[in-house]
Backbone as numpy.savetxt, mean C-alpha at the origin, in Angstrom:
# Nx Ny Nz CAx CAy CAz Cx Cy Cz
18.14 -32.80 18.89 18.22 -31.39 18.76 16.83 -30.77 19.06
16.49 -29.65 19.96 15.01 -28.73 19.74 14.80 -28.06 18.69
13.72 -27.62 18.97 13.16 -26.52 17.82 14.44 -25.34 17.58
14.57 -24.81 18.63 15.47 -23.80 18.74 16.93 -23.72 18.52
17.26 -25.31 17.95 18.65 -25.04 17.42 19.34 -25.81 18.52
19.04 -25.68 19.97 20.04 -26.39 21.09 19.97 -27.67 21.35
21.06 -28.19 21.70 20.76 -29.53 21.86 20.02 -29.59 23.39
19.06 -30.81 23.07 18.36 -31.06 24.68 19.00 -32.54 24.78
18.85 -32.59 26.20 19.24 -34.02 26.93 17.78 -34.64 27.36
18.18 -36.06 27.21 16.90 -36.85 27.65 16.71 -36.56 29.08
15.24 -36.69 29.53 15.05 -36.62 30.78 16.09 -37.29 32.10
16.28 -38.54 31.48 17.28 -38.96 32.63 18.68 -38.56 32.35
19.07 -37.77 31.43 20.67 -37.33 31.31 20.76 -36.32 32.79
22.16 -36.48 33.41 22.18 -35.39 34.48 22.66 -34.04 33.74
21.93 -33.13 34.57 22.09 -31.80 34.08 23.72 -31.38 34.66
24.33 -30.53 33.76 25.68 -30.02 34.54 25.79 -29.62 35.86
26.56 -29.65 36.38 26.81 -29.01 37.71 27.54 -27.81 37.62
27.04 -26.51 38.46 27.85 -25.24 38.08 29.06 -25.17 38.81
30.20 -25.25 37.85 31.57 -25.26 38.54 31.39 -23.82 39.56
31.91 -24.17 40.85 31.78 -23.00 41.46 33.25 -21.79 41.15
34.41 -22.66 40.67 35.53 -21.63 40.44 35.25 -20.79 39.21
34.67 -21.45 38.25 34.22 -20.49 37.11 32.95 -19.52 37.36
32.02 -19.81 38.13 30.98 -18.95 38.60 31.65 -17.84 39.40
32.72 -18.28 40.01 33.26 -16.87 40.70 33.96 -16.03 39.79
34.21 -16.56 38.69 35.28 -15.63 37.75 34.28 -14.51 37.40
33.67 -13.73 37.91 32.64 -12.46 37.23 33.66 -11.35 36.80
34.53 -11.05 37.52 35.25 -9.96 37.05 36.42 -10.40 35.96
36.59 -11.69 35.93 37.57 -12.13 34.57 36.49 -12.25 33.44
35.11 -12.47 33.60 34.54 -12.39 32.42 34.07 -11.01 31.93
33.80 -9.89 33.13 33.54 -8.87 32.73 34.70 -8.19 31.98
35.84 -8.43 32.24 37.23 -7.60 31.98 37.57 -8.30 30.27
36.89 -9.25 29.78 36.88 -9.81 28.59 36.10 -9.18 27.55
35.29 -8.53 27.92 34.18 -7.52 27.17 35.20 -6.15 26.73
35.92 -6.30 25.50 36.65 -5.37 25.46 36.03 -4.66 24.21
35.18 -4.92 23.54 34.42 -4.17 22.18 33.95 -2.80 22.64
33.47 -2.50 23.83 32.83 -1.47 24.28 33.45 -0.78 25.53
32.75 0.32 25.71 33.06 1.10 27.29 33.07 0.51 28.48
33.51 0.48 29.52 32.94 0.04 30.77 31.44 0.35 30.94
31.40 1.59 30.74 30.03 1.94 31.14 28.97 1.38 30.47
28.88 0.67 29.30 28.28 0.01 28.43 27.77 -1.37 29.04
28.69 -1.89 29.84 28.27 -2.98 30.82 27.60 -2.89 32.03
26.77 -3.47 32.23 25.80 -2.96 33.36 25.85 -4.34 34.54
25.17 -4.49 35.30 25.22 -5.54 36.41 25.42 -6.78 35.98
25.83 -7.67 36.85 26.25 -9.25 36.43 24.66 -9.68 36.61
24.04 -10.57 35.77 22.79 -10.89 35.73 22.61 -12.41 36.37
23.52 -13.17 35.84 23.62 -14.72 36.48 24.77 -15.48 35.51
25.04 -16.59 36.20 26.13 -17.68 35.86 25.14 -18.89 35.35
25.28 -19.33 34.20 24.92 -20.46 33.57 25.78 -21.63 33.61
25.58 -22.90 33.84 26.20 -24.02 33.69 25.99 -24.63 32.32
27.07 -24.55 31.68 26.89 -24.78 30.03 27.24 -26.57 29.93
28.28 -26.84 30.91 28.87 -28.46 30.84 29.78 -28.52 32.08
30.36 -29.60 31.93 31.50 -29.63 32.90 32.83 -28.77 33.07
32.58 -27.64 33.90 33.56 -26.83 34.19 33.39 -25.76 32.89
32.54 -25.54 32.53 32.43 -24.65 31.70 30.74 -23.76 31.88
31.00 -22.39 32.49 30.09 -21.47 32.85 30.09 -20.39 31.78
28.76 -20.01 31.58 28.53 -18.38 30.96 27.87 -17.33 31.82
28.81 -16.30 31.81 28.42 -15.26 32.78 27.41 -14.18 31.78
26.28 -13.74 32.37 25.53 -12.98 31.67 25.55 -11.14 32.51
25.87 -10.57 31.67 26.02 -8.92 32.03 24.55 -8.18 31.03
24.24 -7.17 31.97 23.32 -6.17 31.55 24.20 -5.63 30.38
23.43 -5.01 29.36 23.86 -4.31 28.17 23.39 -2.97 28.26
24.16 -1.94 28.15 23.36 -0.41 28.62 23.81 0.04 27.13
24.03 -0.48 25.90 24.13 0.20 24.48 22.96 1.08 24.22
23.13 2.17 23.75 21.72 2.58 23.26 21.25 1.96 21.87
19.82 1.56 22.02 19.32 0.68 21.03 19.30 -0.70 21.31
20.14 -1.13 22.54 19.69 -2.52 22.76 19.32 -3.06 24.00
18.29 -2.19 24.09 17.17 -2.42 25.26 16.78 -4.08 25.52
17.14 -4.62 26.67 16.96 -5.92 27.08 18.11 -7.02 26.35
19.11 -6.68 25.65 20.41 -7.27 25.34 21.30 -7.78 26.34
22.04 -8.68 26.19 22.77 -8.84 27.49 24.15 -9.52 26.68
25.04 -8.94 27.74 26.74 -9.56 27.24 26.66 -11.05 27.67
27.33 -11.84 26.74 27.35 -13.41 27.50 28.77 -13.47 27.29
29.45 -14.21 28.34 30.98 -14.40 28.32 30.87 -15.85 29.01
31.74 -16.82 27.92 31.85 -18.28 28.63 32.99 -18.28 28.85
33.15 -18.84 30.18 34.82 -19.20 30.49 34.55 -20.72 31.12
36.02 -21.19 30.99 36.19 -22.56 31.61 37.36 -22.58 32.28
37.96 -24.20 32.57 39.19 -24.41 33.14 39.59 -25.61 33.10
40.67 -25.88 32.69 40.86 -27.61 32.84 41.05 -28.29 34.41
40.70 -29.41 34.04 40.72 -30.35 35.59 41.99 -30.15 36.56
41.55 -29.94 37.78 42.41 -29.78 38.67 43.41 -28.60 38.71
42.54 -27.25 38.15 43.21 -26.24 37.98 42.60 -25.23 38.12
42.77 -24.13 38.92 41.84 -22.83 39.28 42.09 -21.68 38.53
42.87 -21.99 37.47 42.86 -20.71 36.37 41.86 -20.85 35.19
41.19 -19.54 35.13 39.86 -19.86 34.33 40.32 -18.94 33.14
40.12 -19.36 32.08 40.48 -18.66 30.60 38.91 -18.35 30.06
38.97 -17.49 29.10 37.57 -17.21 28.22 37.54 -17.92 27.14
36.56 -18.52 26.92 36.12 -19.15 25.64 35.72 -17.93 24.29
34.62 -17.02 24.99 34.09 -16.67 23.84 33.21 -15.32 24.53
33.24 -14.14 23.74 32.36 -13.10 24.32 31.21 -12.83 23.34
29.86 -12.92 23.41 28.67 -12.13 22.43 27.81 -11.57 23.03
27.23 -10.68 22.27 26.03 -9.88 22.61 24.65 -10.65 22.11
23.93 -11.20 23.10 22.83 -11.71 22.92 21.42 -11.10 23.14
20.34 -11.23 22.59 19.27 -10.91 23.07 18.24 -11.63 24.38
17.87 -10.78 25.10 17.17 -11.38 26.48 15.78 -11.67 26.22
14.82 -12.30 27.17 13.48 -12.58 26.93 12.62 -11.21 26.26
13.39 -9.96 26.82 12.32 -8.95 26.51 13.29 -7.61 25.44
14.23 -8.50 24.72 14.99 -7.82 23.87 14.22 -7.19 22.84
14.65 -5.99 22.55 13.75 -5.37 21.20 14.79 -5.92 19.98
14.17 -6.67 19.10 14.56 -7.25 18.02 14.04 -6.72 16.92
15.11 -6.87 15.75 14.63 -6.46 14.59 13.58 -7.01 13.82
12.78 -6.87 12.61 11.88 -7.85 12.46 12.60 -8.80 11.55
11.69 -10.03 11.47 12.72 -11.45 10.72 12.84 -11.09 9.34
13.93 -11.64 9.06 14.36 -11.56 7.41 13.51 -12.02 6.59
13.44 -11.46 5.59 12.47 -11.79 4.06 13.27 -11.64 3.05
12.98 -12.66 2.02 13.58 -12.38 0.87 13.36 -11.45 0.10
14.30 -10.76 -0.89 14.02 -9.28 -1.37 12.53 -9.26 -2.21
11.90 -10.50 -2.77 10.74 -10.35 -3.44 9.40 -10.11 -2.43
9.92 -10.48 -1.15 8.74 -10.14 -0.52 8.94 -8.81 0.41
9.94 -8.48 0.28 10.12 -6.96 1.02 9.69 -5.71 0.05
9.73 -6.17 -1.12 9.66 -4.91 -1.91 8.11 -4.61 -1.99
7.72 -3.09 -2.11 6.44 -2.72 -1.90 6.02 -1.75 -3.13
4.82 -1.68 -3.66 4.66 -0.84 -4.51 5.19 0.56 -4.52
5.89 1.09 -5.43 6.83 2.35 -5.22 7.99 2.15 -4.78
8.68 0.97 -4.58 10.00 0.88 -4.27 10.92 0.89 -5.42
10.56 0.79 -6.58 11.06 0.54 -8.02 11.31 2.00 -8.35
12.42 2.52 -8.39 12.95 3.89 -8.90 13.30 3.95 -10.50
13.73 4.98 -10.84 14.51 5.24 -12.17 15.84 4.52 -12.01
16.12 3.85 -13.04 17.37 2.98 -12.90 17.55 1.84 -12.39
16.62 1.38 -11.65 16.68 0.25 -11.05 15.93 -0.88 -11.75
16.55 -2.15 -11.27 16.23 -3.38 -12.17 15.60 -4.42 -11.07
14.35 -4.77 -11.81 13.79 -5.97 -10.60 13.57 -7.12 -11.87
14.69 -8.07 -11.59 14.49 -9.18 -12.09 13.47 -10.32 -11.57
12.60 -11.04 -12.78 11.67 -12.15 -12.22 12.07 -13.42 -12.26
12.20 -14.41 -11.14 12.51 -15.65 -11.28 12.01 -16.42 -12.52
12.81 -17.24 -12.81 12.46 -18.07 -13.66 11.22 -19.02 -13.72
10.90 -19.33 -12.31 9.52 -20.00 -11.80 8.57 -19.39 -11.62
8.51 -17.93 -11.64 7.53 -17.28 -11.32 6.11 -17.58 -11.52
5.22 -17.90 -10.69 4.08 -18.45 -10.89 2.94 -17.61 -11.45
3.53 -16.24 -11.64 2.51 -15.35 -12.18 2.75 -15.26 -13.79
3.72 -16.19 -14.18 3.97 -15.97 -15.77 4.01 -17.33 -16.20
3.53 -17.36 -17.52 3.79 -18.54 -18.15 4.23 -18.53 -19.71
4.99 -19.67 -19.94 5.64 -19.39 -21.53 4.52 -19.15 -22.47
5.01 -18.27 -23.23 3.99 -17.56 -24.35 3.34 -18.66 -25.54
4.23 -19.72 -25.40 3.75 -20.87 -26.20 2.75 -21.96 -25.55
2.60 -21.59 -24.58 1.47 -22.43 -23.73 0.18 -22.28 -24.07
-0.85 -23.49 -23.98 -2.17 -22.62 -24.40 -2.90 -22.13 -23.16
-3.41 -21.09 -23.48 -4.18 -20.34 -22.47 -5.84 -20.17 -22.48
-6.44 -19.75 -21.26 -7.84 -19.65 -21.27 -8.24 -18.68 -21.60
-7.14 -17.61 -21.80 -7.50 -16.11 -22.13 -7.41 -15.95 -23.76
-8.22 -15.93 -24.57 -8.16 -15.62 -26.10 -7.37 -14.34 -26.45
-7.14 -13.63 -25.73 -6.41 -12.51 -25.67 -4.79 -12.70 -25.80
-4.61 -13.22 -24.85 -3.06 -14.25 -24.70 -2.86 -15.14 -25.65
-3.91 -15.79 -26.18 -3.42 -17.09 -27.27 -3.38 -16.03 -28.54
-3.84 -14.93 -28.59 -4.03 -14.04 -29.94 -2.53 -14.05 -30.37
-1.63 -13.52 -29.19 -0.31 -12.86 -29.34 0.55 -14.12 -29.15
0.34 -14.96 -28.33 1.48 -16.04 -28.01 2.08 -17.13 -29.23
0.88 -16.74 -30.18 1.24 -17.53 -31.38 1.99 -16.89 -32.39
2.02 -15.62 -32.41 2.74 -14.82 -33.49 4.52 -15.03 -33.21
4.89 -15.55 -34.64 6.27 -16.46 -34.64 7.21 -14.97 -34.82
8.22 -15.21 -33.98 9.24 -14.06 -33.92 8.89 -12.87 -33.25
7.46 -12.34 -33.07 6.88 -11.45 -32.27 6.31 -11.75 -30.91
5.76 -13.08 -30.56 5.09 -13.08 -29.51 6.06 -13.00 -28.14
5.58 -12.78 -27.17 6.04 -12.66 -25.82 6.62 -13.80 -25.25
7.82 -13.91 -25.00 8.38 -15.14 -23.94 7.51 -15.56 -23.11
6.74 -14.71 -22.43 6.15 -15.03 -21.06 4.91 -14.22 -21.01
3.89 -14.83 -20.59 2.62 -13.83 -20.47 1.89 -14.37 -19.08
1.22 -13.52 -18.63 0.66 -13.68 -17.57 -0.40 -15.17 -17.19
-0.05 -15.89 -16.44 -0.72 -17.14 -16.09 -2.04 -16.91 -15.39
-2.72 -17.87 -15.19 -4.23 -17.77 -14.77 -3.80 -17.34 -13.25
-2.89 -17.79 -12.43 -2.70 -17.22 -11.28 -2.13 -15.85 -11.17
-1.32 -15.33 -12.15 -1.12 -14.08 -12.26 -2.13 -13.17 -12.53
-3.00 -13.24 -13.43 -4.27 -12.57 -13.60 -5.10 -12.52 -12.42
-5.33 -13.53 -11.66 -6.03 -13.71 -10.78 -5.55 -12.67 -9.32
-4.38 -12.95 -9.13 -3.94 -12.07 -8.29 -4.13 -10.40 -8.35
-3.65 -10.23 -9.87 -3.73 -8.76 -10.30 -4.91 -8.47 -10.18
-6.11 -9.01 -10.48 -7.39 -8.53 -10.43 -8.06 -8.43 -9.14
-7.49 -9.35 -8.16 -7.72 -9.24 -6.79 -7.20 -8.01 -6.27
-5.89 -7.71 -6.32 -5.20 -6.88 -6.12 -5.77 -5.34 -6.53
-6.36 -5.38 -7.70 -6.97 -3.87 -8.26 -8.40 -3.87 -7.55
-9.00 -4.83 -7.30 -10.50 -4.75 -7.01 -10.30 -4.30 -5.33
-9.45 -4.56 -4.55 -9.38 -4.57 -3.21 -8.70 -3.24 -3.09
-7.97 -2.40 -4.26 -7.35 -1.22 -4.28 -8.12 -0.08 -3.96
-7.43 1.15 -4.36 -8.07 2.53 -4.30 -8.71 2.74 -5.54
-8.67 1.57 -6.45 -9.61 2.07 -7.93 -10.63 0.84 -7.93
-11.17 0.16 -6.55 -11.98 -0.66 -6.76 -13.52 -0.17 -6.19
-14.44 -0.72 -5.80 -15.76 -0.18 -5.58 -15.70 0.22 -4.38
-15.06 -0.31 -3.28 -14.81 0.14 -1.80 -13.96 1.56 -1.72
-13.30 2.12 -2.67 -12.69 3.30 -2.48 -13.33 4.30 -2.01
-12.65 5.27 -1.15 -13.58 6.40 -0.59 -14.32 7.11 -1.77
-13.71 7.56 -2.68 -14.03 8.30 -3.85 -15.41 7.40 -4.38
-15.32 6.22 -4.36 -16.34 5.35 -5.24 -17.56 5.35 -4.28
-17.27 4.90 -3.04 -18.16 5.36 -1.71 -19.20 6.35 -1.99
-18.48 7.49 -1.92 -19.24 8.93 -2.00 -19.61 9.27 -3.53
-19.25 8.55 -4.31 -19.93 9.01 -5.82 -21.65 8.48 -5.75
-22.67 9.05 -6.71 -23.92 8.63 -6.85 -23.76 7.32 -7.17
-24.88 6.42 -6.84 -24.92 4.83 -7.00 -24.87 4.67 -8.73
-25.27 5.45 -9.37 -25.43 5.41 -10.88 -24.30 5.32 -11.68
-23.22 6.42 -10.79 -22.17 6.61 -11.17 -21.05 5.88 -11.27
-21.25 4.50 -12.25 -20.28 3.45 -12.39 -19.46 3.53 -13.44
-18.15 3.20 -13.50 -17.35 3.28 -14.45 -17.86 2.34 -15.66
-18.43 1.24 -15.09 -18.77 0.67 -16.50 -19.68 1.08 -17.41
-20.53 2.16 -16.86 -21.50 2.86 -17.84 -21.14 4.31 -18.09
-20.00 4.57 -17.97 -19.13 5.96 -18.19 -18.64 5.89 -19.77
-19.10 7.08 -20.30 -17.98 7.06 -21.75 -16.78 7.12 -22.05
-16.11 7.38 -20.72 -14.76 7.58 -20.50 -14.16 6.45 -20.07
-14.78 5.34 -19.97 -14.25 4.00 -19.72 -13.95 3.01 -20.66
-12.54 2.74 -20.74 -12.03 1.83 -21.83 -11.63 0.64 -21.30
-12.45 -0.67 -21.78 -12.49 -1.64 -21.29 -11.12 -2.55 -21.73
-10.57 -3.30 -20.80 -9.38 -4.24 -21.01 -9.76 -5.03 -21.95
-8.41 -5.61 -22.60 -8.87 -6.78 -23.56 -8.67 -8.25 -22.22
-9.01 -9.13 -23.01 -9.23 -10.65 -22.90 -10.10 -10.77 -21.62
-10.03 -11.57 -20.73 -10.68 -12.22 -19.94 -11.03 -11.09 -18.66
-9.80 -10.12 -18.49 -10.19 -9.12 -17.46 -11.11 -7.82 -18.16
-11.43 -8.21 -19.08 -12.40 -6.92 -20.10 -14.02 -6.97 -19.23
-14.30 -8.18 -18.81 -15.52 -8.02 -18.13 -15.58 -7.19 -16.71
-14.61 -7.03 -16.08 -14.31 -6.26 -14.70 -13.67 -5.44 -14.76
-12.59 -5.21 -15.70 -11.76 -3.99 -15.56 -11.45 -3.14 -16.76
-11.12 -1.90 -16.67 -10.78 -1.08 -17.75 -9.99 0.03 -17.23
-9.55 1.09 -18.23 -8.86 2.25 -17.95 -9.64 3.50 -17.98
-9.58 4.50 -17.16 -10.14 5.44 -17.08 -9.52 6.80 -18.03
-10.48 7.18 -19.12 -9.77 8.08 -20.24 -10.38 9.58 -19.90
-10.37 9.88 -18.62 -11.30 11.28 -18.41 -10.06 12.00 -17.80
-9.61 12.95 -18.57 -8.82 14.08 -18.21 -8.84 14.54 -16.63
-10.19 15.07 -16.46 -10.45 15.58 -15.02 -11.04 14.45 -14.02
-10.86 13.32 -14.13 -11.10 12.34 -13.25 -9.76 11.98 -12.44
-9.99 11.62 -11.20 -8.93 11.37 -10.33 -7.90 10.03 -10.79
-8.67 9.33 -11.58 -8.31 7.76 -11.89 -7.64 8.02 -13.55
-7.56 9.25 -13.91 -7.36 9.22 -15.50 -5.96 8.28 -15.39
-5.89 7.47 -16.53 -5.02 6.66 -17.04 -4.70 5.71 -15.84
-5.58 5.29 -15.00 -5.42 3.79 -14.25 -6.40 3.17 -14.66
-6.06 1.46 -13.95 -7.09 0.75 -14.37 -7.87 0.80 -13.07
-9.37 0.80 -13.49 -10.23 0.72 -12.37 -11.40 -0.14 -12.80
-12.13 -0.63 -11.63 -12.90 -1.99 -12.00 -14.28 -1.17 -12.47
-15.30 -2.22 -13.01 -16.00 -1.99 -13.43 -17.15 -1.01 -12.62
-17.36 -1.46 -11.42 -18.17 -1.16 -10.56 -17.45 0.15 -9.24
-16.67 0.60 -10.22 -15.74 1.79 -9.38 -16.58 3.00 -9.76
-16.47 4.09 -9.32 -17.15 5.23 -9.73 -16.37 6.69 -8.90
-16.90 7.52 -9.56 -16.42 9.17 -9.12 -17.66 9.94 -9.60
-17.38 11.14 -9.10 -18.25 12.42 -9.50 -18.10 12.71 -11.03
-17.02 12.28 -11.70 -16.98 12.84 -13.00 -17.34 12.01 -14.13
-18.30 11.00 -13.94 -19.06 10.19 -14.93 -19.54 10.85 -15.99
-19.47 10.17 -17.02 -20.00 11.19 -18.62 -21.25 11.66 -18.27
-21.85 10.59 -17.72 -23.77 10.98 -17.70 -24.13 12.16 -16.57
-23.09 12.49 -15.91 -23.23 13.37 -14.93 -23.57 14.88 -15.38
-24.91 15.07 -15.50 -25.16 16.42 -16.27 -25.72 17.37 -15.27
-25.51 18.84 -15.45 -26.03 19.64 -14.70 -26.88 20.75 -15.27
-28.05 20.89 -14.72 -29.08 21.88 -15.32 -28.56 23.01 -15.27
-28.52 23.83 -16.45 -27.85 25.26 -16.58 -28.54 26.13 -15.79
-28.21 27.01 -15.18 -28.75 28.11 -14.12 -29.88 28.87 -14.80
-30.65 29.69 -14.33 -31.52 30.53 -14.95 -30.90 32.02 -15.42
-31.28 32.34 -16.58 -30.76 33.60 -17.02 -31.36 34.62 -16.20
-30.11 35.48 -15.72 -30.31 36.74 -14.89 -31.64 37.53 -15.33
-32.24 38.35 -14.66 -33.47 38.95 -15.08 -32.91 40.21 -16.00
-31.75 40.83 -15.49 -31.22 41.82 -16.28 -30.96 41.61 -17.75
-30.51 40.35 -18.07 -30.39 39.84 -19.32 -31.27 39.55 -20.27
-32.69 39.45 -19.93 -33.80 38.66 -20.50 -34.16 40.12 -21.53
-34.68 39.82 -22.80 -34.99 40.52 -23.72 -36.26 41.17 -23.36
-36.77 42.07 -23.81 -38.01 42.92 -23.48 -39.34 42.29 -24.67
-40.02 41.73 -24.11 -41.24 40.97 -24.78 -42.34 41.67 -24.37
-43.47 42.03 -25.60 -44.71 42.83 -25.48 -45.47 41.76 -25.85
-46.64 41.86 -25.00 -48.03 40.91 -24.98 -48.77 41.67 -25.56
-49.16 41.37 -27.06 -50.38 41.88 -27.94 -51.43 41.64 -27.58
-51.73 40.23 -26.75 -52.99 39.94 -26.81 -54.00 40.64 -26.30
-53.65 41.80 -25.46 -54.67 42.40 -25.03 -54.37 43.69 -25.15
-55.22 44.68 -25.67 -55.17 45.99 -26.14 -56.12 46.87 -25.25
-55.59 47.79 -24.58 -56.61 48.84 -23.78 -56.65 49.97 -24.26
-57.96 50.47 -24.69 -58.20 51.78 -25.39 -58.08 52.87 -24.59
-57.04 53.66 -24.68 -57.11 55.05 -24.20 -57.39 56.25 -24.91
-58.11 57.05 -24.13 -58.21 58.66 -25.26 -57.12 59.60 -25.15
-56.49 60.16 -25.95 -55.56 61.10 -25.83 -56.18 62.37 -26.21
-55.93 63.21 -25.72 -56.18 64.60 -25.47 -55.61 65.61 -26.42
-56.46 66.13 -27.59 -55.26 67.17 -28.37 -55.44 68.42 -27.81
-54.24 69.00 -28.47 -54.13 70.46 -28.09 -54.97 71.48 -28.79
-55.43 72.50 -28.18 -56.50 73.35 -28.78 -55.83 74.29 -30.01
-56.97 74.05 -31.15 -56.52 74.73 -32.11 -55.67 73.70 -33.28
-54.94 72.80 -32.72 -54.51 71.84 -33.54 -54.97 71.30 -34.51
-54.39 70.86 -35.52 -55.34 69.85 -36.82 -55.68 68.76 -36.04
-55.23 68.28 -35.09 -55.23 67.18 -34.56 -56.56 67.09 -33.67
-56.81 68.43 -33.01 -58.12 68.55 -32.27 -59.25 68.49 -33.31
-59.05 68.59 -34.20 -60.43 68.65 -35.46 -60.93 67.27 -35.48
-59.97 65.94 -35.31 -60.06 64.87 -35.76 -60.43 64.29 -34.56
-61.22 63.03 -34.84 -61.70 62.50 -33.66 -60.61 61.62 -33.27
-60.68 61.28 -31.79 -59.49 60.76 -31.21 -59.54 59.37 -31.50
-58.12 58.82 -31.55 -58.07 57.43 -31.84 -57.28 56.74 -30.55
-57.88 55.49 -30.65 -57.14 54.78 -29.47 -56.03 54.10 -29.53
-54.84 53.90 -28.54 -53.74 53.78 -28.94 -53.33 52.28 -27.93
-52.80 51.54 -28.78 -52.60 50.40 -27.82 -51.36 50.45 -26.93
-51.74 49.89 -26.00 -50.63 50.04 -24.34 -50.37 48.86 -23.98
-49.32 48.45 -24.43 -49.08 47.12 -23.72 -49.09 46.87 -22.08
């Protein structure tokens, strides 16, 4: 049997001979396709010998959405009889048929955001991302909770699970290569930000949560070398006070003497002139 599931014959085996009676039964084969309208059946494409007195007729499929597919009708006859009977009809993809993507298990089809309210996502018992809580771990934070009798979690992240999560976070929108991080100042890294909350355990060295209400990553796990414009040490110099709001200041360090004239006949006119300070 070949890789495509079909039976293969040795090189020395005789290929089946095309039975002329079955090959001529084109209309018998066409009439056997009763699942659709006659207009959905196109031209006769070929007749292929499947065995002794067994022939499959292929017709063009004109159904919408089935580009490149073919109707296949297999016919046969008994020896020394010219009466042809139908074995089966089926719709098969041709060499250039439009096919649906290959089937994947539901675990591999799930994408972030697919889980909605009320949905349940069970984890398999042999999930490599998880390990029993009673096993020793290389993460001190995991071991601290794993041995709590009656309170510990049944399963915790395994080494593979932590490595997978760390790589996914680091390569995602909250790692150093994110657009907002690349546009931030070189010194504005999360690891040096006052709003950065480091995680516990072995992930503490590389990841933490953002606690800045105004930051786009608030409440999300970010890498220590991620960054944005809301870094705690991003300080802006206060603008200069407008001129009309400045207080009036007199400079008394320099006084210019000025003579003030007195009105004729006044008491002040009889007194010597006094200098007045002028700012």
